[in-house]
C-alpha positions as CSV (number, residue, x, y, z in Angstrom):
1,M,3.7,-5.8,13.6
2,L,2.1,-6.4,9.9
3,R,-1.1,-6.9,10.1
4,Y,-3.3,-7.9,7.0
5,V,-7.0,-6.3,6.7
6,Y,-9.7,-5.8,4.1
7,A,-12.5,-3.7,4.4
8,S,-14.8,-5.5,5.8
9,D,-13.1,-6.9,8.6
10,L,-12.1,-3.3,9.8
11,M,-14.7,-3.2,12.4
12,N,-12.8,-5.8,14.1
13,F,-10.0,-3.8,14.6
14,P,-11.7,0.0,15.9
15,K,-8.2,1.6,17.0
16,L,-6.4,0.6,13.6
17,A,-9.3,1.4,11.4
18,R,-9.6,5.0,12.9
19,T,-6.4,6.1,13.4
20,M,-5.5,4.4,10.0
21,F,-8.2,7.1,8.3
22,R,-7.3,10.0,10.3
23,D,-3.6,9.8,9.6
24,R,-4.6,9.8,6.5
25,A,-6.8,13.0,6.5
26,D,-3.3,14.0,7.8
27,Q,-1.0,13.2,5.4
28,F,-3.2,13.4,2.1
29,K,-5.1,16.6,3.2
30,T,-3.2,18.5,5.8
31,R,0.4,18.3,5.3
32,L,0.7,17.8,1.2
33,G,-2.4,19.7,0.4
34,W,-4.3,17.4,-1.9
35,D,-7.7,17.4,-3.0
36,V,-9.2,14.5,-0.6
37,S,-11.8,14.5,1.6
38,V,-12.6,14.2,5.0
39,D,-15.6,13.2,6.7
40,A,-16.5,14.6,10.5
41,E,-14.9,12.4,12.4
42,G,-11.8,13.3,10.5
43,Y,-11.5,10.2,8.3
44,E,-10.3,10.5,4.9
45,R,-11.9,8.1,3.1
46,D,-12.6,7.3,-1.3
47,E,-14.7,5.3,-3.1
48,Y,-11.6,2.8,-3.5
49,D,-12.4,1.9,0.3
50,D,-15.8,0.4,-0.5
51,L,-14.1,-1.9,-3.0
52,N,-13.5,-3.8,-0.4
53,P,-9.4,-3.4,-0.6
54,L,-7.2,-4.9,1.2
55,Y,-5.0,-3.2,3.6
56,V,-1.4,-3.8,4.6
57,I,-0.9,-1.9,8.2
58,W,2.0,-1.5,10.5
59,E,0.2,-1.8,14.2
60,E,2.4,0.0,16.8
61,P,2.5,-2.3,20.2
62,D,-0.5,0.3,21.2
63,G,-3.0,-0.9,18.6
64,S,-2.4,2.7,16.8
65,H,-1.8,2.8,12.8
66,G,1.7,3.4,12.3
67,G,2.0,3.0,8.5
68,S,-0.6,1.4,5.8
69,M,-1.4,0.3,2.1
70,R,-4.1,-0.3,-0.3
71,F,-4.6,-2.7,-1.8
72,L,-7.0,-3.9,-5.5
73,P,-6.9,-5.9,-8.3
74,T,-7.1,-4.7,-11.7
75,T,-9.4,-6.7,-12.9
76,G,-11.7,-4.0,-11.6
77,R,-12.2,-0.2,-10.4
78,T,-8.1,1.1,-10.2
79,M,-7.5,4.4,-9.4
80,V,-4.7,4.2,-11.8
81,N,-7.6,3.5,-14.6
82,D,-10.0,5.8,-13.4
83,H,-7.9,9.1,-12.9
84,F,-4.4,8.5,-14.5
85,G,-5.2,6.7,-17.5
86,D,-4.2,10.0,-19.5
87,L,-0.5,8.7,-18.3
88,I,-0.8,5.6,-19.5
89,S,-1.4,3.6,-23.3
90,G,-4.6,1.9,-22.5
91,P,-5.8,0.4,-18.9
92,I,-4.3,-1.7,-17.1
93,T,-5.9,-4.8,-16.5
94,S,-4.8,-8.2,-15.3
95,P,-4.8,-10.8,-12.8
96,L,-1.1,-10.6,-11.8
97,I,-1.5,-6.7,-11.9
98,W,-2.4,-5.4,-8.2
99,E,-3.0,-1.7,-7.7
100,C,-1.5,-0.5,-4.9
101,T,-2.4,2.9,-3.3
102,R,-2.4,5.5,-0.1
103,F,0.7,4.5,1.0
104,C,0.5,6.5,4.4
105,L,3.3,6.7,7.5
106,T,1.8,8.0,10.8
107,R,3.7,11.3,11.9
108,G,7.3,10.2,13.4
109,A,7.1,6.9,11.5
110,G,10.6,6.0,11.3
111,G,12.2,4.2,8.5
112,H,11.7,1.1,9.7
113,V,7.5,1.4,9.0
114,A,7.9,2.0,5.5
115,A,10.0,-0.5,4.9
116,A,8.2,-3.1,6.9
117,L,4.9,-2.2,4.6
118,M,7.1,-2.9,1.2
119,L,8.3,-6.5,3.1
120,G,4.3,-7.2,3.4
121,G,3.9,-6.0,-0.3
122,G,6.1,-8.5,-0.8
123,E,4.6,-11.2,0.8
124,I,0.8,-10.7,-0.8
125,M,3.3,-10.9,-4.6
126,Q,4.8,-14.4,-3.0
127,N,1.8,-15.8,-1.6
128,F,-1.4,-14.9,-4.1
129,G,0.6,-15.3,-7.2
130,V,0.9,-11.7,-7.9
131,E,3.7,-10.7,-10.3
132,H,3.7,-6.9,-10.3
133,F,2.1,-4.1,-8.4
134,V,1.7,-0.5,-10.1
135,G,0.5,2.8,-8.1
136,V,0.7,6.4,-8.9
137,F,3.3,8.4,-6.5
138,D,4.5,11.6,-6.2
139,A,8.1,13.2,-6.2
140,R,8.4,12.8,-2.4
141,M,8.6,9.3,-2.4
142,V,11.2,8.7,-5.0
143,R,13.7,9.2,-1.9
144,I,11.9,7.0,0.2
145,Y,11.6,4.1,-2.1
146,R,15.2,4.3,-3.1
147,M,16.0,4.5,0.8
148,I,14.2,1.4,1.2
149,G,15.4,-0.5,-1.2
150,S,12.1,-0.5,-3.8
151,S,12.4,1.7,-6.2
152,P,9.5,1.1,-9.3
153,E,10.2,0.8,-13.1
154,V,8.8,4.5,-14.2
155,L,6.0,4.0,-16.9
156,A,5.2,7.7,-17.6
157,S,5.1,10.5,-15.7
158,A,3.9,14.1,-15.9
159,G,5.0,17.6,-14.3
160,Q,8.0,18.7,-13.0
161,G,10.2,18.8,-9.8
162,R,7.7,18.8,-6.7
163,D,4.7,18.6,-8.9
164,Q,5.8,16.0,-10.9
165,I,4.0,12.2,-10.9
166,S,4.2,9.0,-12.2
167,V,3.1,5.8,-12.4
168,G,5.7,3.1,-11.4
169,L,5.5,-0.8,-11.7
170,W,7.3,-2.7,-9.0
171,H,8.0,-6.4,-8.9
172,F,9.5,-9.1,-6.4
173,D,13.0,-9.3,-5.9
174,P,14.1,-12.2,-3.3
175,G,17.6,-9.9,-3.3
176,A,15.7,-7.0,-2.3
177,A,13.7,-8.7,-0.2
178,D,16.6,-9.3,2.0
179,K,18.1,-5.3,2.0
180,V,14.1,-4.1,2.6
181,A,14.0,-7.0,5.7
182,E,17.0,-5.5,7.2
183,R,15.8,-2.3,7.0
184,A,13.1,-2.9,8.6
185,G,14.4,-5.0,11.2
186,V,12.3,-7.7,10.3
187,P,13.6,-11.4,10.0
188,L,11.7,-12.9,6.8
189,E,10.3,-15.8,8.8
190,R,8.7,-13.2,11.5
191,S,7.2,-11.5,8.1
192,R,6.1,-15.1,6.9
193,Q,4.8,-15.6,10.3
194,W,2.2,-12.8,10.0
195,F,1.2,-13.5,6.7
196,D,0.6,-17.0,7.6
197,R,-1.6,-16.0,10.5
198,A,-3.4,-13.9,8.8
199,F,-4.0,-15.8,6.1
200,G,-3.1,-19.7,6.9
201,K,-0.5,-21.7,4.8
202,Q,-3.2,-22.0,2.3
203,T,-3.5,-19.3,0.3
204,S,-5.5,-18.7,-2.9
205,I,-3.9,-17.2,-5.9
206,K,-6.9,-15.0,-6.4
207,F,-8.5,-12.2,-4.7
208,A,-10.1,-13.5,-1.7
209,R,-13.2,-10.9,-1.2
210,S,-15.6,-9.4,-3.4
211,A,-16.6,-5.8,-2.7
């Protein structure tokens, strides 16, 4: 199932949080060899986790992490503006654009998990009045996005082959949502139920929490 959890509320889901940060360390540090920090508990965290982001997390039946993404509004600090500004012409700042980062899947996760996360992103767009997500992704993600049916508009790229890094922009496509839901094996009605359980049926179009 999908959970929507602000960083300030992760304490209410200790197993989910613990396994998410350890899966992030496994994916980004161990498997991909990124220059990220891993603490003594085996957690991969950065300064953006301290800004009270919203996490969309696929929770396995045993309460552990299956996959996740992290969202922050671009009206505040974001990774794309702070670290990848050389790829774009000026900072991306708008209440209608949120940044999506730390797309992470646990080892052995099925394709339905990645699709379910994209489905959760679509719920955020529809219910919070977000028109676009912006994110930085590497070459390996191109195939995954295409497989899910949620490919971004590429704004800029640097590097070649496996080392290529791109900045992409996603928008909500109702037609694509049906395909993503089918890939996830999650009916759109159930996806909305999970969202409503987290936020209620009356949602604000503003980012509800602050750091």
